[in-house]
N, C-alpha and C positions, 0 to 999 in steps of 0.2 A: 235553258234561255229561250225566251219567247222569239218566234222567226220574224215577227213584225213588232217593232216598237214605236210608241208615240211619246216624244219628248216636247218639252215647253221651253226652250232655249232662250227665248226673250219675249217680252210682252207682244202680244198679238201675232206671234209667229210660232206655227206647230212644226215639228219635224217628224216626218214618218220614215222610218230606218227599216229596211229589209235585211235580215242577217241571217242568212243560211248558208255560211260559206263552204259547208262540205259539198253542197251541189252547186256551187258557183251561183247562189240565190236564183235558182230556178224556180219558176212559179207552178208549184203543186197547188191542188184544190185548197189546202189548208192556208197558204200564203194568200192566194186569191181572194178568199173569203175574209181574211183579216184586213187586207187592204182595202176591200170595198167597205168593211164595217168602218175603218178608221176615216175614210174619205166621207163615208155618210154622217158620221158623228161630228166631224171637224167642220163640214160644210155647214152644217146647222147651228153650230157654236158662234154665238154674237161675238165673243171675246177673240176669236180667231180671225186674223184679217189676211194672211199669207200662209201658205202651206209648202214646206220644202220636202221632197221626196228623194231618198238617196237610197244606196246600198251599202257596201263595204268600202274599204280602201282600194280594194283590188277588182271587185266586180259590182257593177250596178245590177243587172239581171242578164244572165246568159240566155234566157229564153225559157220556154215551157219547160216542163219536167216530163221528158220523153219516156220513162219509164212508167208513168201513169197513162200514156197515150197510145203507146206501141200496138196495143191489141183491141182498142176501142172500135166500135162500128159507128156508122152515123147516127143510129139509133141511140147509142150511148152518150154521143155529143148532145144530142137534142134533150136527152133527160138531165144531163149536167148542167145546162142553161149557163154556161160560162159568160155568155153575152150579157146577162143581167149584172154579172158582177163587175163588169167594165163600166156600167152606167154610173155608179157613183163617182167614179173619178171622171168621166166625160162631162158629166153635169155639175160637177163641184162649182158653186158660184165664186168662191174665192180664187185669187190668183195662186197659180201652182208653179214652183219652181222645181225642175229635175236637176239634181246635182248628181253628174255621172262621172265615175271613175271606172277604168277597166271596160268590160264587155256591156255592151247594150245590143244584145241579138234577139231576133225573133220578138217574142212577146216583150222582151225587155226594151228593145226598140219602140215597138208600138206603145208601150208604157211611158217611156219617155215622151213620145210624142203627143200624148194625152195632156203634157204639160204646156204652160203658156210661155215659159222660158226655159231653155235648156243651158246650163252652165256644165262645160266638160273640162276634164284634165286633158293635158297634152298627150297622155298614152291612151286615151279612150278610143273605143272602136265601136261603130255602128253598123248593123246589118240585118238583113231579113234572109237568113238562109234557109228558109222552109223547103224551097224547091229541091234541095239538095238531099232531103229524106223523104222526097215523095209528095210533099203537100204544097200549101201556099199559105201566105199571111191570113189570119182568121179573126184579128182583132182590129181591124182598119188599116193595116200596112199597105195595101193597094190603094187605099184612098187618101190617107194623111201624108203619106210619103210624096206622091205626086204634087200635092198642094204645097209642100213644104219647099220641094227642090226643083220642081219641073218634071214633066213627062220623060224626058230622055235619060236624065240623071237617075231617076227613080227605076226605070225599066232596066237599066244596068244592073243595078243593085237587085232587083226583083227577079230577074231573069238568070243572073248568074249565081245569086246567093252570096257572091263576094262582099266582105265588109269594106267600109272606107274608115280611115284614121280621122281623128279628131280635127286635124288642120283642114283636110278636104272637107269633111262635113261642115265646118264653119264656112269654107269658101261657097259650099253649095246652099247655104242657108238653113241648115239644119241644126246648127249650134248658135247660141245668141253669144255666149261668152266663153273665150278659151283662155285657160288660166293654168299654172303649174298643177301638177297632180295633188301635191300637198295642200293646195290652197282653195280645192273646189268647194268644200263644204263651208269653209270661212267665208268664201266670196258669195255663195248662195245665200247663206244667213245674213250677210250683211246687205244684200239686195232685197231679202224678204223683209228687214227691219225697215229699209227706205220705203218699201211699198206699204207696209203696214201703218206707217205714220200718216199715210195720205187718206182721204175721205173713203169710206167703204163702199157707199152707195155708188158714187162715181165709178170707183174701180169694177163693181159688179156690172154696171151698166155698159162700160167700155168692153169688157169681156164678152158680154151677150151681143153686143154690136158687131164685133169682130167675127165671133163664131158664128152667128147666124147670117151676117152679110155674106160670108163666103159662099152660101148655097143660093144667094138671091140675085136677082138682076140688079145692076148698079142702081138704076133709079129707086127701085124699091128699098134697097140697102140704105142709100142715102136718106130716104125719107123716114125709114126706122131710126136712124142714127138721130136725124132733126128732132123726133119725138122724144127720144130719150135725153137729149140735151136740153129740151124745154122742160122736161119733168125736174131735172135737177135743180131748177130754180125755185122748187118748192120744198128745197132741203135746208135744214140748219146749217150744214156743213158748207153750202154755197155761200150762204150770207157770212158766215165765219171766214170763210178763205178769202173772200173779196174785200171784207173790212180788214182783215188782218195785212193784206197786201197793201191797201191804201194807208193803214196805220204803221207800216213798216215793222211788224211785228211777226213772230212765229204764230201760225195758225194752231188752234187746238180742235181736232175734228173729232166729233162724237158719234158718227155714223147714224145721224138723224137728218 
């Protein structure tokens, strides 16, 4: 059985499933490469309009595979270039939904935070426990977590290594939707279908505006947003969307 599987459950929707249950879906190099390849392929595929990323029913990703890391040196890490394997996920132009059941720890929490929306089951747990094994997050945890939940909540998680439950994660702003454990994937796929029916160019520019604007001064970010807003008036989907609204019918967006 492949450890990373790509499925096409609905038109316009792709599902990336990590299934390495014997290791709680821990990220070894083979899984990292397979996830990176899947995101690179789906991000470039015109027919794909939204991507759902999930694990198994009991684990999202319990972290990095420490059996591969315990004896590494700094030079070994430089040679492995795992940072390059995160780029296809971070730079994916399509909306990404993480469907999280069970543990999302360490690299699993960081992987979930690469998504645009996080749907979590009521029993899910999120954490950055790296400090407890003598290291620190290395795939954006110290940067994405404070941006998601604020400095003080993030520092508590990062400096203690203690996880938070799904309900607290939702209250902190780390989880978008909290649902029963057995409804996580169903909910995420329904949300993906809703998004996939919307105009792809507008979705891409919205995602770009949000992600780029986080690291820009407000005036510059609003100016960039305004330019993207105006560009959309040269798309067929803008004409179709507004005409459909005025004609009181359902629009048919083509991604043009």
